[in-house]
N, CA, C, O and the ligand as a Tripos MOL2 file, in Angstrom:
@<TRIPOS>MOLECULE
protein
  285   283    72     0     0
PROTEIN
NO_CHARGES

@<TRIPOS>ATOM
      1 N          -6.9460   -2.2130   -8.8360 N.3       1 MET1
      2 CA         -6.2990   -3.0400   -7.8390 C.3       1 MET1
      3 C          -7.2990   -3.3630   -6.6870 C.2       1 MET1
      4 O          -7.8980   -2.4480   -6.1210 O.2       1 MET1
      5 N          -7.4690   -4.6280   -6.3540 N.am      2 GLU2
      6 CA         -8.4060   -4.9650   -5.3220 C.3       2 GLU2
      7 C          -7.6620   -5.5740   -4.0960 C.2       2 GLU2
      8 O          -6.6010   -6.1810   -4.2390 O.2       2 GLU2
      9 N          -8.2340   -5.3980   -2.9340 N.am      3 CYS3
     10 CA         -7.7270   -5.9930   -1.7250 C.3       3 CYS3
     11 C          -7.7820   -7.5240   -1.8530 C.2       3 CYS3
     12 O          -8.8510   -8.0550   -2.1540 O.2       3 CYS3
     13 N          -6.6760   -8.2550   -1.6370 N.am      4 PRO4
     14 CA         -6.7260   -9.7230   -1.7490 C.3       4 PRO4
     15 C          -7.4500  -10.3900   -0.5750 C.2       4 PRO4
     16 O          -7.6940  -11.5960   -0.5960 O.2       4 PRO4
     17 N          -7.7810   -9.6220    0.4150 N.am      5 TYR5
     18 CA         -8.4930  -10.2280    1.5690 C.3       5 TYR5
     19 C          -9.9390   -9.9880    1.5440 C.2       5 TYR5
     20 O         -10.6910  -10.9160    1.8400 O.2       5 TYR5
     21 N         -10.4170   -8.8110    1.2130 N.am      6 CYS6
     22 CA        -11.8480   -8.5050    1.2590 C.3       6 CYS6
     23 C         -12.4250   -8.1420   -0.1420 C.2       6 CYS6
     24 O         -13.6430   -8.0980   -0.3080 O.2       6 CYS6
     25 N         -11.5550   -7.8850   -1.1370 N.am      7 GLY7
     26 CA        -12.0350   -7.6140   -2.4750 C.3       7 GLY7
     27 C         -12.3940   -6.1650   -2.6920 C.2       7 GLY7
     28 O         -12.7920   -5.8180   -3.8040 O.2       7 GLY7
     29 N         -12.2770   -5.2800   -1.6880 N.am      8 GLU8
     30 CA        -12.5930   -3.9130   -1.8330 C.3       8 GLU8
     31 C         -11.5420   -3.2530   -2.7370 C.2       8 GLU8
     32 O         -10.3730   -3.6380   -2.7260 O.2       8 GLU8
     33 N         -11.9700   -2.2630   -3.5110 N.am      9 GLU9
     34 CA        -11.0310   -1.5140   -4.3360 C.3       9 GLU9
     35 C         -10.0640   -0.7490   -3.4300 C.2       9 GLU9
     36 O         -10.4680   -0.0560   -2.4960 O.2       9 GLU9
     37 N          -8.7830   -0.9010   -3.7380 N.am     10 LEU10
     38 CA         -7.7600   -0.1890   -2.9540 C.3      10 LEU10
     39 C          -7.6770    1.2560   -3.3640 C.2      10 LEU10
     40 O          -7.8720    1.5750   -4.5370 O.2      10 LEU10
     41 N          -7.3920    2.1390   -2.4300 N.am     11 GLU11
     42 CA         -7.2630    3.5750   -2.6830 C.3      11 GLU11
     43 C          -5.7820    3.9010   -2.7770 C.2      11 GLU11
     44 O          -4.9870    3.4450   -1.9540 O.2      11 GLU11
     45 N          -5.4110    4.6880   -3.7770 N.am     12 HIS12
     46 CA         -4.0310    5.1350   -3.8750 C.3      12 HIS12
     47 C          -3.7370    6.1140   -2.7550 C.2      12 HIS12
     48 O          -4.4130    7.1340   -2.6170 O.2      12 HIS12
     49 N          -2.7710    5.8150   -1.9910 N.am     13 HIS13
     50 CA         -2.5220    6.6310   -0.7810 C.3      13 HIS13
     51 C          -1.2760    7.5740   -0.9730 C.2      13 HIS13
     52 O          -1.3140    8.7430   -0.5890 O.2      13 HIS13
     53 N          -0.2310    7.0560   -1.5480 N.am     14 ASP14
     54 CA          0.9650    7.8420   -1.6930 C.3      14 ASP14
     55 C           1.9300    7.0780   -2.5980 C.2      14 ASP14
     56 O           1.6860    5.9270   -2.9570 O.2      14 ASP14
     57 N           3.0060    7.7260   -2.9510 N.am     15 SER15
     58 CA          4.0840    7.0320   -3.6440 C.3      15 SER15
     59 C           5.3370    7.1040   -2.7770 C.2      15 SER15
     60 O           5.4150    7.9230   -1.8620 O.2      15 SER15
     61 N           6.3090    6.2550   -3.0610 N.am     16 PHE16
     62 CA          7.5070    6.2940   -2.2650 C.3      16 PHE16
     63 C           8.7090    6.1460   -3.1910 C.2      16 PHE16
     64 O           8.5710    5.7690   -4.3540 O.2      16 PHE16
     65 N           9.9070    6.4530   -2.6500 N.am     17 GLY17
     66 CA         11.0800    6.3510   -3.4730 C.3      17 GLY17
     67 C          12.1860    7.2190   -2.8890 C.2      17 GLY17
     68 O          12.1790    7.5680   -1.7080 O.2      17 GLY17
     69 N          13.1050    7.5430   -3.7290 N.am     18 ARG18
     70 CA         14.2600    8.3550   -3.2550 C.3      18 ARG18
     71 C          13.9200    9.8330   -3.4500 C.2      18 ARG18
     72 O          14.5150   10.5370   -4.2660 O.2      18 ARG18
     73 N          12.9050   10.2810   -2.6370 N.am     19 VAL19
     74 CA         12.3590   11.6220   -2.9040 C.3      19 VAL19
     75 C          12.7970   12.6350   -1.8620 C.2      19 VAL19
     76 O          12.3100   13.7660   -1.8900 O.2      19 VAL19
     77 N          13.6990   12.2880   -0.9360 N.am     20 ALA20
     78 CA         14.1920   13.2940   -0.0380 C.3      20 ALA20
     79 C          15.0660   14.2970   -0.8080 C.2      20 ALA20
     80 O          15.5240   14.0040   -1.9130 O.2      20 ALA20
     81 N          15.2880   15.4480   -0.2340 N.am     21 SER21
     82 CA         15.9380   16.5540   -0.9700 C.3      21 SER21
     83 C          17.3410   16.2050   -1.4810 C.2      21 SER21
     84 O          17.7590   16.7230   -2.5170 O.2      21 SER21
     85 N          18.0740   15.3350   -0.7730 N.am     22 HIS22
     86 CA         19.4060   14.9620   -1.1500 C.3      22 HIS22
     87 C          19.4650   13.7680   -2.0780 C.2      22 HIS22
     88 O          20.5480   13.3180   -2.4520 O.2      22 HIS22
     89 N          18.2760   13.2400   -2.4590 N.am     23 GLN23
     90 CA         18.2510   12.0740   -3.2970 C.3      23 GLN23
     91 C          17.8490   12.4480   -4.6960 C.2      23 GLN23
     92 O          17.5930   13.6160   -4.9850 O.2      23 GLN23
     93 N          17.7910   11.4410   -5.5860 N.am     24 ASP24
     94 CA         17.6040   11.7620   -7.0290 C.3      24 ASP24
     95 C          16.1330   11.9000   -7.4570 C.2      24 ASP24
     96 O          15.8550   12.1520   -8.6290 O.2      24 ASP24
     97 N          15.1980   11.7370   -6.5210 N.am     25 GLY25
     98 CA         13.7950   11.9650   -6.8530 C.3      25 GLY25
     99 C          13.1130   10.8280   -7.5880 C.2      25 GLY25
    100 O          11.9830   10.9820   -8.0510 O.2      25 GLY25
    101 N          13.7710    9.7080   -7.6990 N.am     26 LYS26
    102 CA         13.1270    8.5860   -8.4310 C.3      26 LYS26
    103 C          12.0080    7.9750   -7.5970 C.2      26 LYS26
    104 O          12.2010    7.6580   -6.4230 O.2      26 LYS26
    105 N          10.8310    7.8100   -8.2120 N.am     27 VAL27
    106 CA          9.7140    7.1640   -7.5210 C.3      27 VAL27
    107 C           9.7990    5.6510   -7.7560 C.2      27 VAL27
    108 O           9.8380    5.1780   -8.8920 O.2      27 VAL27
    109 N           9.8250    4.9340   -6.6810 N.am     28 LEU28
    110 CA         10.0320    3.4610   -6.7910 C.3      28 LEU28
    111 C           8.7010    2.7130   -6.7920 C.2      28 LEU28
    112 O           8.5900    1.6340   -7.3740 O.2      28 LEU28
    113 N           7.6810    3.2950   -6.1320 N.am     29 GLY29
    114 CA          6.4300    2.5030   -6.0710 C.3      29 GLY29
    115 C           5.3470    3.3160   -5.4890 C.2      29 GLY29
    116 O           5.4870    4.5200   -5.2710 O.2      29 GLY29
    117 N           4.2180    2.6310   -5.2270 N.am     30 ASP30
    118 CA          3.0530    3.3050   -4.7030 C.3      30 ASP30
    119 C           2.4980    2.6050   -3.4700 C.2      30 ASP30
    120 O           2.6090    1.3880   -3.3240 O.2      30 ASP30
    121 N           1.9090    3.3860   -2.6000 N.am     31 ILE31
    122 CA          1.2890    2.8590   -1.3820 C.3      31 ILE31
    123 C          -0.2110    2.8960   -1.5370 C.2      31 ILE31
    124 O          -0.7810    3.8940   -1.9780 O.2      31 ILE31
    125 N          -0.8520    1.7820   -1.1650 N.am     32 TRP32
    126 CA         -2.2860    1.6390   -1.3480 C.3      32 TRP32
    127 C          -2.9280    1.3420    0.0220 C.2      32 TRP32
    128 O          -2.2990    0.8070    0.9340 O.2      32 TRP32
    129 N          -4.1860    1.7110    0.1090 N.am     33 LYS33
    130 CA         -4.9060    1.3850    1.3660 C.3      33 LYS33
    131 C          -6.1830    0.7200    1.0680 C.2      33 LYS33
    132 O          -6.9050    1.1140    0.1520 O.2      33 LYS33
    133 N          -6.4950   -0.3340    1.8600 N.am     34 CYS34
    134 CA         -7.8340   -0.9450    1.7870 C.3      34 CYS34
    135 C          -8.6850   -0.1270    2.7800 C.2      34 CYS34
    136 O          -8.3340   -0.0470    3.9580 O.2      34 CYS34
    137 N          -9.8140    0.4930    2.3170 N.am     35 PRO35
    138 CA        -10.6350    1.2790    3.2270 C.3      35 PRO35
    139 C         -11.1710    0.4700    4.4130 C.2      35 PRO35
    140 O         -11.3170    1.0070    5.5110 O.2      35 PRO35
    141 N         -11.4540   -0.7780    4.2040 N.am     36 ASN36
    142 CA        -11.9400   -1.6330    5.3170 C.3      36 ASN36
    143 C         -10.8400   -1.9060    6.3320 C.2      36 ASN36
    144 O         -11.0940   -1.8320    7.5340 O.2      36 ASN36
    145 N          -9.6360   -2.2170    5.8920 N.am     37 GLY37
    146 CA         -8.5160   -2.5010    6.7460 C.3      37 GLY37
    147 C          -8.0870   -1.2390    7.5320 C.2      37 GLY37
    148 O          -7.7180   -1.3180    8.7040 O.2      37 GLY37
    149 N          -8.1460   -0.1240    6.8800 N.am     38 ALA38
    150 CA         -7.7220    1.1090    7.5290 C.3      38 ALA38
    151 C          -8.7290    1.4820    8.6420 C.2      38 ALA38
    152 O          -8.3510    2.0790    9.6490 O.2      38 ALA38
    153 N          -9.9450    1.1420    8.4580 N.am     39 GLU39
    154 CA        -10.9590    1.5220    9.5000 C.3      39 GLU39
    155 C         -10.9970    0.5250   10.6530 C.2      39 GLU39
    156 O         -11.6310    0.7820   11.6770 O.2      39 GLU39
    157 N         -10.3180   -0.6180   10.4900 N.am     40 GLN40
    158 CA        -10.2270   -1.6210   11.5360 C.3      40 GLN40
    159 C         -11.6550   -1.9850   12.0540 C.2      40 GLN40
    160 O         -11.9230   -1.9840   13.2560 O.2      40 GLN40
    161 N         -12.5330   -2.2890   11.0980 N.am     41 ASN41
    162 CA        -13.9080   -2.6250   11.4620 C.3      41 ASN41
    163 C         -14.2000   -4.1190   11.4000 C.2      41 ASN41
    164 O         -15.3560   -4.5320   11.3060 O.2      41 ASN41
    165 N         -13.1270   -4.9360   11.4550 N.am     42 ASP42
    166 CA        -13.2740   -6.4030   11.4540 C.3      42 ASP42
    167 C         -13.7030   -6.9840   10.1090 C.2      42 ASP42
    168 O         -14.0190   -8.1710   10.0340 O.2      42 ASP42
    169 N         -13.7230   -6.1900    9.0570 N.am     43 SER43
    170 CA        -14.2170   -6.7090    7.7580 C.3      43 SER43
    171 C         -13.0520   -7.1520    6.8560 C.2      43 SER43
    172 O         -13.2840   -7.7670    5.8150 O.2      43 SER43
    173 N         -11.7950   -6.8440    7.2480 N.am     44 CYS44
    174 CA        -10.7140   -7.2130    6.3870 C.3      44 CYS44
    175 C          -9.4710   -7.6200    7.1760 C.2      44 CYS44
    176 O          -9.1080   -6.9270    8.1260 O.2      44 CYS44
    177 N          -8.8290   -8.6810    6.8280 N.am     45 ASP45
    178 CA         -7.6560   -9.1900    7.5600 C.3      45 ASP45
    179 C          -6.4490   -8.2420    7.4500 C.2      45 ASP45
    180 O          -5.5050   -8.3440    8.2340 O.2      45 ASP45
    181 N          -6.4840   -7.3310    6.4870 N.am     46 SER46
    182 CA         -5.3400   -6.4190    6.3430 C.3      46 SER46
    183 C          -5.2200   -5.4480    7.5220 C.2      46 SER46
    184 O          -4.2020   -4.7710    7.6650 O.2      46 SER46
    185 N          -6.2340   -5.3800    8.3490 N.am     47 GLU47
    186 CA         -6.1320   -4.5180    9.5310 C.3      47 GLU47
    187 C          -5.1120   -5.0600   10.5530 C.2      47 GLU47
    188 O          -4.7430   -4.3670   11.5020 O.2      47 GLU47
    189 N          -4.6700   -6.2970   10.3430 N.am     48 MET48
    190 CA         -3.6820   -6.9100   11.2260 C.3      48 MET48
    191 C          -2.2570   -6.5120   10.8710 C.2      48 MET48
    192 O          -1.3290   -6.8310   11.6130 O.2      48 MET48
    193 N          -2.0670   -5.8300    9.7630 N.am     49 PHE49
    194 CA         -0.7130   -5.4520    9.3270 C.3      49 PHE49
    195 C          -0.1030   -4.4310   10.3000 C.2      49 PHE49
    196 O          -0.8080   -3.8250   11.1080 O.2      49 PHE49
    197 N           1.2010   -4.2600   10.2060 N.am     50 SER50
    198 CA          1.8320   -3.2890   11.0860 C.3      50 SER50
    199 C           1.3100   -1.9130   10.8490 C.2      50 SER50
    200 O           1.2280   -1.1230   11.7890 O.2      50 SER50
    201 N           0.9450   -1.5830    9.6150 N.am     51 VAL51
    202 CA          0.2050   -0.3710    9.2680 C.3      51 VAL51
    203 C          -1.1270   -0.8210    8.6950 C.2      51 VAL51
    204 O          -1.1800   -1.3320    7.5760 O.2      51 VAL51
    205 N          -2.2050   -0.6370    9.4500 N.am     52 SER52
    206 CA         -3.4920   -1.2180    9.0960 C.3      52 SER52
    207 C          -3.9630   -0.9110    7.7060 C.2      52 SER52
    208 O          -4.0380    0.2510    7.3070 O.2      52 SER52
    209 N          -4.2850   -1.9620    6.9530 N.am     53 GLY53
    210 CA         -4.8630   -1.7570    5.6230 C.3      53 GLY53
    211 C          -3.9220   -1.3360    4.5450 C.2      53 GLY53
    212 O          -4.3500   -1.0300    3.4330 O.2      53 GLY53
    213 N          -2.5800   -1.3110    4.8580 N.am     54 SER54
    214 CA         -1.6540   -0.7950    3.8690 C.3      54 SER54
    215 C          -1.0330   -1.8760    2.9970 C.2      54 SER54
    216 O          -0.6750   -2.9480    3.4840 O.2      54 SER54
    217 N          -0.9100   -1.5910    1.7140 N.am     55 PHE55
    218 CA         -0.1930   -2.4280    0.7700 C.3      55 PHE55
    219 C           0.7170   -1.4860   -0.0380 C.2      55 PHE55
    220 O           0.5630   -0.2650   -0.0370 O.2      55 PHE55
    221 N           1.6800   -2.1350   -0.7300 N.am     56 TYR56
    222 CA          2.5130   -1.3360   -1.6680 C.3      56 TYR56
    223 C           2.9000   -2.1550   -2.8660 C.2      56 TYR56
    224 O           2.9380   -3.3850   -2.8340 O.2      56 TYR56
    225 N           3.1870   -1.4310   -3.9270 N.am     57 THR57
    226 CA          3.6590   -2.0430   -5.1510 C.3      57 THR57
    227 C           4.8680   -1.2950   -5.6730 C.2      57 THR57
    228 O           5.0370   -0.1080   -5.3950 O.2      57 THR57
    229 N           5.7220   -1.9940   -6.4390 N.am     58 TYR58
    230 CA          6.8550   -1.2890   -7.0610 C.3      58 TYR58
    231 C           6.4410   -0.9630   -8.4970 C.2      58 TYR58
    232 O           5.6860   -1.6990   -9.1320 O.2      58 TYR58
    233 N           6.9580    0.1540   -8.9800 N.am     59 ARG59
    234 CA          6.6190    0.6240  -10.3170 C.3      59 ARG59
    235 C           7.0770   -0.3510  -11.4030 C.2      59 ARG59
    236 O           6.4930   -0.3810  -12.4870 O.2      59 ARG59
    237 N           8.1090   -1.1450  -11.1290 N.am     60 ASN60
    238 CA          8.5430   -2.0940  -12.1730 C.3      60 ASN60
    239 C           7.8350   -3.4290  -12.0840 C.2      60 ASN60
    240 O           8.1400   -4.3570  -12.8340 O.2      60 ASN60
    241 N           6.8550   -3.5260  -11.1300 N.am     61 ARG61
    242 CA          6.1300   -4.7680  -11.0000 C.3      61 ARG61
    243 C           4.7830   -4.4560  -10.3800 C.2      61 ARG61
    244 O           4.5320   -4.8520   -9.2420 O.2      61 ARG61
    245 N           3.9170   -3.7680  -11.0820 N.am     62 GLU62
    246 CA          2.7350   -3.1360  -10.5250 C.3      62 GLU62
    247 C           1.6770   -4.1620  -10.1570 C.2      62 GLU62
    248 O           0.7710   -3.8270   -9.3940 O.2      62 GLU62
    249 N           1.7370   -5.3850  -10.6480 N.am     63 ASP63
    250 CA          0.6930   -6.3370  -10.3190 C.3      63 ASP63
    251 C           1.0900   -7.1610   -9.1080 C.2      63 ASP63
    252 O           0.3720   -8.0860   -8.7290 O.2      63 ASP63
    253 N           2.1950   -6.8510   -8.5080 N.am     64 TYR64
    254 CA          2.7090   -7.6130   -7.3580 C.3      64 TYR64
    255 C           2.4840   -6.8560   -6.1030 C.2      64 TYR64
    256 O           3.2520   -5.9480   -5.7820 O.2      64 TYR64
    257 N           1.4370   -7.2010   -5.3630 N.am     65 LEU65
    258 CA          0.9790   -6.4220   -4.2130 C.3      65 LEU65
    259 C           1.6790   -6.9580   -2.9110 C.2      65 LEU65
    260 O           1.5860   -8.1400   -2.5800 O.2      65 LEU65
    261 N           2.3590   -6.0610   -2.2180 N.am     66 LEU66
    262 CA          3.0400   -6.4700   -0.9820 C.3      66 LEU66
    263 C           2.3190   -5.8440    0.2220 C.2      66 LEU66
    264 O           1.6230   -4.8380    0.0830 O.2      66 LEU66
    265 N           2.4920   -6.4460    1.3920 N.am     67 GLU67
    266 CA          1.7290   -6.0450    2.5780 C.3      67 GLU67
    267 C           2.5360   -5.0840    3.4330 C.2      67 GLU67
    268 O           3.7550   -5.1950    3.5580 O.2      67 GLU67
    269 N           1.8310   -4.1600    4.0040 N.am     68 GLY68
    270 CA          2.4410   -3.1900    4.9540 C.3      68 GLY68
    271 C           3.0320   -1.9700    4.2370 C.2      68 GLY68
    272 O           2.5750   -1.5700    3.1660 O.2      68 GLY68
    273 N           4.0330   -1.4120    4.8460 N.am     69 TYR69
    274 CA          4.7260   -0.2290    4.3000 C.3      69 TYR69
    275 C           6.1290   -0.6120    3.7720 C.2      69 TYR69
    276 O           6.7730   -1.4860    4.3520 O.2      69 TYR69
    277 N           6.5860   -0.0120    2.7470 N.am     70 PRO70
    278 CA          7.9650   -0.2710    2.3040 C.3      70 PRO70
    279 C           8.9750    0.2750    3.2900 C.2      70 PRO70
    280 O           8.7430    1.3290    3.8830 O.2      70 PRO70
    281 N          10.0850   -0.4070    3.4830 N.am     71 CYS71
    282 CA         11.1390    0.0390    4.4270 C.3      71 CYS71
    283 C          11.8810    1.2790    3.8280 C.2      71 CYS71
    284 O          12.7990    1.8110    4.4530 O.2      71 CYS71
    285 ZN         -9.4000   -5.3750    2.4630 Zn       72 ZN72
@<TRIPOS>BOND
     1     1     2 1
     2     2     3 1
     3     3     4 2
     4     3     5 am
     5     5     6 1
     6     6     7 1
     7     7     8 2
     8     7     9 am
     9     9    10 1
    10    10    11 1
    11    11    12 2
    12    11    13 am
    13    13    14 1
    14    14    15 1
    15    15    16 2
    16    15    17 am
    17    17    18 1
    18    18    19 1
    19    19    20 2
    20    19    21 am
    21    21    22 1
    22    22    23 1
    23    23    24 2
    24    23    25 am
    25    25    26 1
    26    26    27 1
    27    27    28 2
    28    27    29 am
    29    29    30 1
    30    30    31 1
    31    31    32 2
    32    31    33 am
    33    33    34 1
    34    34    35 1
    35    35    36 2
    36    35    37 am
    37    37    38 1
    38    38    39 1
    39    39    40 2
    40    39    41 am
    41    41    42 1
    42    42    43 1
    43    43    44 2
    44    43    45 am
    45    45    46 1
    46    46    47 1
    47    47    48 2
    48    47    49 am
    49    49    50 1
    50    50    51 1
    51    51    52 2
    52    51    53 am
    53    53    54 1
    54    54    55 1
    55    55    56 2
    56    55    57 am
    57    57    58 1
    58    58    59 1
    59    59    60 2
    60    59    61 am
    61    61    62 1
    62    62    63 1
    63    63    64 2
    64    63    65 am
    65    65    66 1
    66    66    67 1
    67    67    68 2
    68    67    69 am
    69    69    70 1
    70    70    71 1
    71    71    72 2
    72    71    73 am
    73    73    74 1
    74    74    75 1
    75    75    76 2
    76    75    77 am
    77    77    78 1
    78    78    79 1
    79    79    80 2
    80    79    81 am
    81    81    82 1
    82    82    83 1
    83    83    84 2
    84    83    85 am
    85    85    86 1
    86    86    87 1
    87    87    88 2
    88    87    89 am
    89    89    90 1
    90    90    91 1
    91    91    92 2
    92    91    93 am
    93    93    94 1
    94    94    95 1
    95    95    96 2
    96    95    97 am
    97    97    98 1
    98    98    99 1
    99    99   100 2
   100    99   101 am
   101   101   102 1
   102   102   103 1
   103   103   104 2
   104   103   105 am
   105   105   106 1
   106   106   107 1
   107   107   108 2
   108   107   109 am
   109   109   110 1
   110   110   111 1
   111   111   112 2
   112   111   113 am
   113   113   114 1
   114   114   115 1
   115   115   116 2
   116   115   117 am
   117   117   118 1
   118   118   119 1
   119   119   120 2
   120   119   121 am
   121   121   122 1
   122   122   123 1
   123   123   124 2
   124   123   125 am
   125   125   126 1
   126   126   127 1
   127   127   128 2
   128   127   129 am
   129   129   130 1
   130   130   131 1
   131   131   132 2
   132   131   133 am
   133   133   134 1
   134   134   135 1
   135   135   136 2
   136   135   137 am
   137   137   138 1
   138   138   139 1
   139   139   140 2
   140   139   141 am
   141   141   142 1
   142   142   143 1
   143   143   144 2
   144   143   145 am
   145   145   146 1
   146   146   147 1
   147   147   148 2
   148   147   149 am
   149   149   150 1
   150   150   151 1
   151   151   152 2
   152   151   153 am
   153   153   154 1
   154   154   155 1
   155   155   156 2
   156   155   157 am
   157   157   158 1
   158   158   159 1
   159   159   160 2
   160   159   161 am
   161   161   162 1
   162   162   163 1
   163   163   164 2
   164   163   165 am
   165   165   166 1
   166   166   167 1
   167   167   168 2
   168   167   169 am
   169   169   170 1
   170   170   171 1
   171   171   172 2
   172   171   173 am
   173   173   174 1
   174   174   175 1
   175   175   176 2
   176   175   177 am
   177   177   178 1
   178   178   179 1
   179   179   180 2
   180   179   181 am
   181   181   182 1
   182   182   183 1
   183   183   184 2
   184   183   185 am
   185   185   186 1
   186   186   187 1
   187   187   188 2
   188   187   189 am
   189   189   190 1
   190   190   191 1
   191   191   192 2
   192   191   193 am
   193   193   194 1
   194   194   195 1
   195   195   196 2
   196   195   197 am
   197   197   198 1
   198   198   199 1
   199   199   200 2
   200   199   201 am
   201   201   202 1
   202   202   203 1
   203   203   204 2
   204   203   205 am
   205   205   206 1
   206   206   207 1
   207   207   208 2
   208   207   209 am
   209   209   210 1
   210   210   211 1
   211   211   212 2
   212   211   213 am
   213   213   214 1
   214   214   215 1
   215   215   216 2
   216   215   217 am
   217   217   218 1
   218   218   219 1
   219   219   220 2
   220   219   221 am
   221   221   222 1
   222   222   223 1
   223   223   224 2
   224   223   225 am
   225   225   226 1
   226   226   227 1
   227   227   228 2
   228   227   229 am
   229   229   230 1
   230   230   231 1
   231   231   232 2
   232   231   233 am
   233   233   234 1
   234   234   235 1
   235   235   236 2
   236   235   237 am
   237   237   238 1
   238   238   239 1
   239   239   240 2
   240   239   241 am
   241   241   242 1
   242   242   243 1
   243   243   244 2
   244   243   245 am
   245   245   246 1
   246   246   247 1
   247   247   248 2
   248   247   249 am
   249   249   250 1
   250   250   251 1
   251   251   252 2
   252   251   253 am
   253   253   254 1
   254   254   255 1
   255   255   256 2
   256   255   257 am
   257   257   258 1
   258   258   259 1
   259   259   260 2
   260   259   261 am
   261   261   262 1
   262   262   263 1
   263   263   264 2
   264   263   265 am
   265   265   266 1
   266   266   267 1
   267   267   268 2
   268   267   269 am
   269   269   270 1
   270   270   271 1
   271   271   272 2
   272   271   273 am
   273   273   274 1
   274   274   275 1
   275   275   276 2
   276   275   277 am
   277   277   278 1
   278   278   279 1
   279   279   280 2
   280   279   281 am
   281   281   282 1
   282   282   283 1
   283   283   284 2
@<TRIPOS>SUBSTRUCTURE
     1 MET1         2 RESIDUE 1 A MET
     2 GLU2         6 RESIDUE 1 A GLU
     3 CYS3        10 RESIDUE 1 A CYS
     4 PRO4        14 RESIDUE 1 A PRO
     5 TYR5        18 RESIDUE 1 A TYR
     6 CYS6        22 RESIDUE 1 A CYS
     7 GLY7        26 RESIDUE 1 A GLY
     8 GLU8        30 RESIDUE 1 A GLU
     9 GLU9        34 RESIDUE 1 A GLU
    10 LEU10       38 RESIDUE 1 A LEU
    11 GLU11       42 RESIDUE 1 A GLU
    12 HIS12       46 RESIDUE 1 A HIS
    13 HIS13       50 RESIDUE 1 A HIS
    14 ASP14       54 RESIDUE 1 A ASP
    15 SER15       58 RESIDUE 1 A SER
    16 PHE16       62 RESIDUE 1 A PHE
    17 GLY17       66 RESIDUE 1 A GLY
    18 ARG18       70 RESIDUE 1 A ARG
    19 VAL19       74 RESIDUE 1 A VAL
    20 ALA20       78 RESIDUE 1 A ALA
    21 SER21       82 RESIDUE 1 A SER
    22 HIS22       86 RESIDUE 1 A HIS
    23 GLN23       90 RESIDUE 1 A GLN
    24 ASP24       94 RESIDUE 1 A ASP
    25 GLY25       98 RESIDUE 1 A GLY
    26 LYS26      102 RESIDUE 1 A LYS
    27 VAL27      106 RESIDUE 1 A VAL
    28 LEU28      110 RESIDUE 1 A LEU
    29 GLY29      114 RESIDUE 1 A GLY
    30 ASP30      118 RESIDUE 1 A ASP
    31 ILE31      122 RESIDUE 1 A ILE
    32 TRP32      126 RESIDUE 1 A TRP
    33 LYS33      130 RESIDUE 1 A LYS
    34 CYS34      134 RESIDUE 1 A CYS
    35 PRO35      138 RESIDUE 1 A PRO
    36 ASN36      142 RESIDUE 1 A ASN
    37 GLY37      146 RESIDUE 1 A GLY
    38 ALA38      150 RESIDUE 1 A ALA
    39 GLU39      154 RESIDUE 1 A GLU
    40 GLN40      158 RESIDUE 1 A GLN
    41 ASN41      162 RESIDUE 1 A ASN
    42 ASP42      166 RESIDUE 1 A ASP
    43 SER43      170 RESIDUE 1 A SER
    44 CYS44      174 RESIDUE 1 A CYS
    45 ASP45      178 RESIDUE 1 A ASP
    46 SER46      182 RESIDUE 1 A SER
    47 GLU47      186 RESIDUE 1 A GLU
    48 MET48      190 RESIDUE 1 A MET
    49 PHE49      194 RESIDUE 1 A PHE
    50 SER50      198 RESIDUE 1 A SER
    51 VAL51      202 RESIDUE 1 A VAL
    52 SER52      206 RESIDUE 1 A SER
    53 GLY53      210 RESIDUE 1 A GLY
    54 SER54      214 RESIDUE 1 A SER
    55 PHE55      218 RESIDUE 1 A PHE
    56 TYR56      222 RESIDUE 1 A TYR
    57 THR57      226 RESIDUE 1 A THR
    58 TYR58      230 RESIDUE 1 A TYR
    59 ARG59      234 RESIDUE 1 A ARG
    60 ASN60      238 RESIDUE 1 A ASN
    61 ARG61      242 RESIDUE 1 A ARG
    62 GLU62      246 RESIDUE 1 A GLU
    63 ASP63      250 RESIDUE 1 A ASP
    64 TYR64      254 RESIDUE 1 A TYR
    65 LEU65      258 RESIDUE 1 A LEU
    66 LEU66      262 RESIDUE 1 A LEU
    67 GLU67      266 RESIDUE 1 A GLU
    68 GLY68      270 RESIDUE 1 A GLY
    69 TYR69      274 RESIDUE 1 A TYR
    70 PRO70      278 RESIDUE 1 A PRO
    71 CYS71      282 RESIDUE 1 A CYS
    72 ZN72       285 GROUP 0 **** ****
């Protein structure tokens, strides 16, 4: 997976889903970080996101990259 803004390879940061203790533990997707956006060094527009350099995907649609953090 590459950053759509700067082309840098995205780093897998975390996964998300219904993973709190009272939930069923289903993983819904993954959180990715562009190293350039996360560093805020003016080399990637993703640093303007609410969470700098963050993208996420859903497990049922892994080629569809969304910006920021999942709600
Ligand atoms: Zn980038």
